[in-house]
C-alpha angles and dihedrals in degrees: 000000000000124000095259090055093047089051094048096047090046091051093048090047091050092048093048091045095048091051090051093051094044090052091050088051087052091237111161115247130182110278094243091053094041096048107026119017095078090050090056093047095044101081097043089051094047093045090046092053092045091050093049092050096048090047093055094042095048095036087229110133094185097055114134128186113250119241092246092057091049091048095047095046090046089052090048091053091046093050096040098047101031103034112019103038098045087054094050103036128038090212090073128071130200117235122170090203086065088057091052089049094051088054094044090051092050093049090048089053090047095053092042094054090046091052091049091046092054093044090052090048091053092048092049092050089050091052092049093049090046092053091051091053 
């Protein structure tokens, strides 16, 4: 994981954790932040953690999650948190905007990892050419 990715994931984690703590302290937050920001950050944080773990376990630093996996896990989160839990526990509410945010977060992660992968491939190609010279 490069420095930019570490900073980005750390920032997302701090933001999500801060929102959670402020909500537990019953501090008023803007409605968009209170109701939707953590749903947007959820999937990139989950996928980032999964990618990190798989890369370490497989010792494969270039591993990226396939689109199908991202779609299926985003679907699972949407169904579990927005359909199943609200029907089984009154503490949870269903919100279709949350479903959209899970998928938007998943797609943001998908495109981010593809951009990082292409950038890393170009850097490696440059390093190989440079060594040959």
